[in-house]
N, CA and C atoms as a LAMMPS dump frame, in Angstrom:
ITEM: TIMESTEP
0
ITEM: NUMBER OF ATOMS
282
ITEM: BOX BOUNDS ff ff ff
-5.0000000000000000e+02 5.0000000000000000e+02
-5.0000000000000000e+02 5.0000000000000000e+02
-5.0000000000000000e+02 5.0000000000000000e+02
ITEM: ATOMS id mol type element x y z
1 1 1 N 7.973 -2.469 -1.367
2 1 2 C 8.281 -2.118 -0.003
3 1 3 C 8.092 -3.38 0.837
4 2 1 N 8.995 -3.637 1.769
5 2 2 C 8.846 -4.816 2.619
6 2 3 C 9.12 -4.459 4.073
7 3 1 N 8.584 -5.294 4.965
8 3 2 C 8.789 -5.084 6.405
9 3 3 C 9.581 -6.232 7.024
10 4 1 N 10.267 -7.011 6.186
11 4 2 C 11.075 -8.121 6.677
12 4 3 C 10.395 -9.472 6.556
13 5 1 N 9.059 -9.508 6.611
14 5 2 C 8.298 -10.753 6.481
15 5 3 C 7.448 -10.746 5.223
16 6 1 N 6.941 -9.561 4.894
17 6 2 C 6.026 -9.407 3.769
18 6 3 C 6.487 -8.248 2.903
19 7 1 N 6.159 -8.312 1.615
20 7 2 C 6.472 -7.233 0.679
21 7 3 C 5.175 -6.789 0.018
22 8 1 N 5.135 -5.531 -0.368
23 8 2 C 3.932 -4.95 -0.96
24 8 3 C 4.316 -4.161 -2.195
25 9 1 N 3.454 -4.21 -3.203
26 9 2 C 3.687 -3.461 -4.431
27 9 3 C 2.446 -2.692 -4.821
28 10 1 N 2.62 -1.44 -5.244
29 10 2 C 1.475 -0.645 -5.698
30 10 3 C 1.286 -0.868 -7.192
31 11 1 N 0.046 -1.016 -7.591
32 11 2 C -0.32 -1.288 -8.979
33 11 3 C -1.099 -0.092 -9.516
34 12 1 N -0.409 0.802 -10.21
35 12 2 C -1.002 2.057 -10.665
36 12 3 C -2.231 1.831 -11.546
37 13 1 N -2.158 0.916 -12.484
38 13 2 C -3.25 0.693 -13.429
39 13 3 C -4.543 0.222 -12.799
40 14 1 N -4.458 -0.663 -11.799
41 14 2 C -5.667 -1.216 -11.18
42 14 3 C -6.04 -0.523 -9.878
43 15 1 N -5.17 0.338 -9.357
44 15 2 C -5.459 1.025 -8.097
45 15 3 C -5.397 0.102 -6.896
46 16 1 N -4.566 -0.935 -6.97
47 16 2 C -4.501 -1.921 -5.89
48 16 3 C -3.096 -2.017 -5.295
49 17 1 N -3.026 -2.708 -4.167
50 17 2 C -1.76 -3.045 -3.522
51 17 3 C -1.709 -4.562 -3.44
52 18 1 N -0.649 -5.16 -3.949
53 18 2 C -0.481 -6.612 -3.863
54 18 3 C 0.416 -6.95 -2.68
55 19 1 N 0.14 -8.095 -2.048
56 19 2 C 0.96 -8.519 -0.905
57 19 3 C 1.652 -9.841 -1.226
58 20 1 N 2.876 -9.972 -0.713
59 20 2 C 3.708 -11.144 -0.949
60 20 3 C 4.359 -11.582 0.353
61 21 1 N 4.577 -12.883 0.501
62 21 2 C 5.357 -13.415 1.629
63 21 3 C 6.8 -13.534 1.161
64 22 1 N 7.731 -13.107 2.021
65 22 2 C 9.156 -13.229 1.718
66 22 3 C 9.672 -14.558 2.237
67 23 1 N 10.287 -15.344 1.372
68 23 2 C 10.88 -16.613 1.781
69 23 3 C 12.261 -16.398 2.372
70 24 1 N 12.748 -17.363 3.125
71 24 2 C 14.073 -17.256 3.747
72 24 3 C 15.189 -17.143 2.708
73 25 1 N 14.917 -17.617 1.488
74 25 2 C 15.903 -17.534 0.403
75 25 3 C 15.691 -16.301 -0.481
76 26 1 N 14.771 -15.415 -0.066
77 26 2 C 14.495 -14.2 -0.829
78 26 3 C 13.386 -14.347 -1.851
79 27 1 N 12.778 -15.528 -1.935
80 27 2 C 11.696 -15.736 -2.894
81 27 3 C 10.429 -15.001 -2.444
82 28 1 N 9.559 -14.704 -3.408
83 28 2 C 8.28 -14.049 -3.14
84 28 3 C 7.143 -14.989 -3.48
85 29 1 N 6.15 -15.064 -2.599
86 29 2 C 4.937 -15.832 -2.851
87 29 3 C 3.759 -14.877 -2.761
88 30 1 N 2.958 -14.797 -3.83
89 30 2 C 1.803 -13.907 -3.843
90 30 3 C 0.79 -14.342 -2.787
91 31 1 N 0.422 -13.427 -1.895
92 31 2 C -0.624 -13.7 -0.909
93 31 3 C -1.965 -13.2 -1.417
94 32 1 N -2.02 -11.924 -1.788
95 32 2 C -3.256 -11.33 -2.301
96 32 3 C -2.922 -10.398 -3.459
97 33 1 N -3.607 -10.598 -4.57
98 33 2 C -3.408 -9.731 -5.733
99 33 3 C -3.905 -8.317 -5.429
100 34 1 N -4.988 -8.201 -4.671
101 34 2 C -5.549 -6.896 -4.293
102 34 3 C -5.748 -6.86 -2.782
103 35 1 N -4.649 -6.77 -2.031
104 35 2 C -4.715 -6.727 -0.567
105 35 3 C -5.303 -5.41 -0.091
106 36 1 N -5.104 -4.357 -0.867
107 36 2 C -5.662 -3.04 -0.56
108 36 3 C -6.068 -2.375 -1.85
109 37 1 N -6.983 -1.425 -1.754
110 37 2 C -7.484 -0.738 -2.945
111 37 3 C -7.601 0.751 -2.642
112 38 1 N -7.216 1.589 -3.614
113 38 2 C -7.356 3.028 -3.422
114 38 3 C -8.833 3.4 -3.435
115 39 1 N -9.141 4.601 -2.986
116 39 2 C -10.527 5.043 -2.827
117 39 3 C -11.326 4.976 -4.119
118 40 1 N -10.734 5.343 -5.237
119 40 2 C -11.432 5.375 -6.517
120 40 3 C -10.483 4.923 -7.617
121 41 1 N -10.282 3.597 -7.749
122 41 2 C -9.293 3.105 -8.71
123 41 3 C -9.6 3.459 -10.159
124 42 1 N -10.851 3.809 -10.472
125 42 2 C -11.204 4.192 -11.831
126 42 3 C -10.729 5.589 -12.191
127 43 1 N -10.418 6.404 -11.185
128 43 2 C -9.974 7.776 -11.4
129 43 3 C -8.466 7.794 -11.613
130 44 1 N -8.037 7.646 -12.834
131 44 2 C -6.603 7.564 -13.139
132 44 3 C -5.883 8.898 -12.935
133 45 1 N -6.616 9.981 -12.741
134 45 2 C -5.99 11.282 -12.56
135 45 3 C -5.654 11.59 -11.11
136 46 1 N -6.095 10.767 -10.16
137 46 2 C -5.803 11.17 -8.803
138 46 3 C -5.826 10.113 -7.734
139 47 1 N -6.552 9.035 -7.934
140 47 2 C -6.733 8.091 -6.834
141 47 3 C -5.955 6.797 -6.971
142 48 1 N -5.125 6.69 -7.969
143 48 2 C -4.346 5.463 -8.109
144 48 3 C -3.052 5.572 -7.31
145 49 1 N -2.597 4.464 -6.741
146 49 2 C -1.402 4.506 -5.893
147 49 3 C -0.136 4.733 -6.71
148 50 1 N 0.744 5.552 -6.175
149 50 2 C 2.006 5.804 -6.859
150 50 3 C 3.184 5.265 -6.064
151 51 1 N 3.188 5.495 -4.774
152 51 2 C 4.322 5.078 -3.955
153 51 3 C 3.804 4.589 -2.609
154 52 1 N 4.483 3.617 -2.036
155 52 2 C 4.091 3.094 -0.728
156 52 3 C 5.307 2.994 0.182
157 53 1 N 5.042 3.034 1.458
158 53 2 C 6.08 2.873 2.486
159 53 3 C 5.475 2.146 3.671
160 54 1 N 6.302 1.404 4.371
161 54 2 C 5.866 0.819 5.641
162 54 3 C 6.452 1.656 6.771
163 55 1 N 5.781 1.619 7.916
164 55 2 C 6.286 2.33 9.089
165 55 3 C 7.557 1.646 9.581
166 56 1 N 8.331 2.354 10.38
167 56 2 C 9.593 1.787 10.879
168 56 3 C 9.391 0.496 11.651
169 57 1 N 8.271 0.405 12.365
170 57 2 C 8.021 -0.805 13.157
171 57 3 C 7.357 -1.911 12.336
172 58 1 N 7.067 -1.66 11.04
173 58 2 C 6.491 -2.674 10.163
174 58 3 C 5.022 -2.964 10.407
175 59 1 N 4.338 -2.112 11.17
176 59 2 C 2.933 -2.36 11.506
177 59 3 C 1.946 -1.667 10.579
178 60 1 N 2.411 -0.66 9.826
179 60 2 C 1.513 0.12 8.978
180 60 3 C 2.107 0.308 7.59
181 61 1 N 1.222 0.462 6.611
182 61 2 C 1.612 0.729 5.233
183 61 3 C 0.921 2.019 4.811
184 62 1 N 1.667 2.905 4.165
185 62 2 C 1.126 4.18 3.701
186 62 3 C 1.247 4.257 2.192
187 63 1 N 0.24 4.852 1.561
188 63 2 C 0.139 4.923 0.109
189 63 3 C -0.069 6.368 -0.308
190 64 1 N 0.675 6.838 -1.299
191 64 2 C 0.532 8.192 -1.832
192 64 3 C -0.333 8.147 -3.082
193 65 1 N -1.354 9.017 -3.118
194 65 2 C -2.212 9.175 -4.286
195 65 3 C -2.019 10.62 -4.766
196 66 1 N -1.033 10.86 -5.641
197 66 2 C -0.583 12.22 -5.935
198 66 3 C -1.617 13.159 -6.543
199 67 1 N -2.418 12.693 -7.464
200 67 2 C -3.378 13.577 -8.119
201 67 3 C -4.454 14.099 -7.197
202 68 1 N -4.826 13.306 -6.186
203 68 2 C -5.874 13.725 -5.255
204 68 3 C -5.296 14.376 -4.007
205 69 1 N -3.974 14.3 -3.821
206 69 2 C -3.353 14.867 -2.629
207 69 3 C -3.637 14.072 -1.375
208 70 1 N -3.987 12.799 -1.525
209 70 2 C -4.338 11.97 -0.372
210 70 3 C -3.258 10.949 -0.048
211 71 1 N -3.227 10.581 1.211
212 71 2 C -2.385 9.494 1.693
213 71 3 C -3.315 8.497 2.361
214 72 1 N -3.216 7.231 1.987
215 72 2 C -4.02 6.185 2.61
216 72 3 C -3.168 5.391 3.582
217 73 1 N -3.799 4.809 4.567
218 73 2 C -3.072 4.011 5.547
219 73 3 C -3.743 2.679 5.805
220 74 1 N -2.945 1.63 5.942
221 74 2 C -3.43 0.292 6.252
222 74 3 C -2.632 -0.264 7.417
223 75 1 N -3.294 -1.011 8.254
224 75 2 C -2.609 -1.764 9.313
225 75 3 C -2.174 -3.084 8.695
226 76 1 N -0.943 -3.495 8.957
227 76 2 C -0.447 -4.782 8.472
228 76 3 C -0.718 -5.812 9.557
229 77 1 N -1.585 -6.766 9.255
230 77 2 C -1.933 -7.815 10.214
231 77 3 C -0.804 -8.843 10.327
232 78 1 N -0.846 -9.657 11.355
233 78 2 C 0.204 -10.658 11.616
234 78 3 C 0.409 -11.614 10.444
235 79 1 N -0.652 -11.863 9.661
236 79 2 C -0.55 -12.779 8.523
237 79 3 C -0.192 -12.072 7.214
238 80 1 N 0.114 -10.756 7.285
239 80 2 C 0.494 -10 6.096
240 80 3 C -0.652 -9.333 5.372
241 81 1 N -1.895 -9.651 5.751
242 81 2 C -3.041 -9.01 5.113
243 81 3 C -3.13 -7.554 5.574
244 82 1 N -3.867 -6.748 4.826
245 82 2 C -4.003 -5.327 5.135
246 82 3 C -5.415 -5.008 5.598
247 83 1 N -5.536 -4.098 6.558
248 83 2 C -6.832 -3.604 7.025
249 83 3 C -6.811 -2.087 6.891
250 84 1 N -7.803 -1.52 6.164
251 84 2 C -7.852 -0.064 5.96
252 84 3 C -7.85 0.636 7.299
253 85 1 N -7.022 1.657 7.416
254 85 2 C -6.852 2.339 8.69
255 85 3 C -7.212 3.806 8.593
256 86 1 N -6.739 4.493 7.55
257 86 2 C -6.986 5.929 7.436
258 86 3 C -6.819 6.399 6.001
259 87 1 N -7.434 7.538 5.712
260 87 2 C -7.264 8.203 4.426
261 87 3 C -7.48 9.684 4.657
262 88 1 N -6.677 10.506 4.036
263 88 2 C -6.846 11.935 4.234
264 88 3 C -6.052 12.75 3.248
265 89 1 N -6.297 14.042 3.312
266 89 2 C -5.623 14.989 2.436
267 89 3 C -4.398 15.531 3.151
268 90 1 N -3.319 15.607 2.434
269 90 2 C -2.081 16.163 2.975
270 90 3 C -1.799 17.466 2.242
271 91 1 N -1.659 18.547 2.984
272 91 2 C -1.364 19.827 2.343
273 91 3 C 0.141 20.072 2.352
274 92 1 N 0.626 20.658 1.285
275 92 2 C 2.056 20.946 1.176
276 92 3 C 2.394 22.177 2.004
277 93 1 N 3.51 22.126 2.697
278 93 2 C 3.985 23.29 3.456
279 93 3 C 4.73 24.217 2.514
280 94 1 N 4.563 25.499 2.725
281 94 2 C 5.247 26.476 1.861
282 94 3 C 6.327 27.184 2.617
């Protein structure tokens, strides 16, 4: 997932989010191998990241942790680093 300046990838095995800088030619430069971390990366049944999205304005990153039913949120700083913002349970509508 990218916001035009930075790209982010979820790493299911380690429970982390990696951050990359996007070059003008489309190249990627690793900024942080573990820019963000799920609540319990050792819990492979629920707390590892599966999918991520950035907000439309590119200021926030959201992470889905399917087994635990949680969504995590990070603020994307001006330099591409992540700051933990929120975590919570999302209930499915019926």
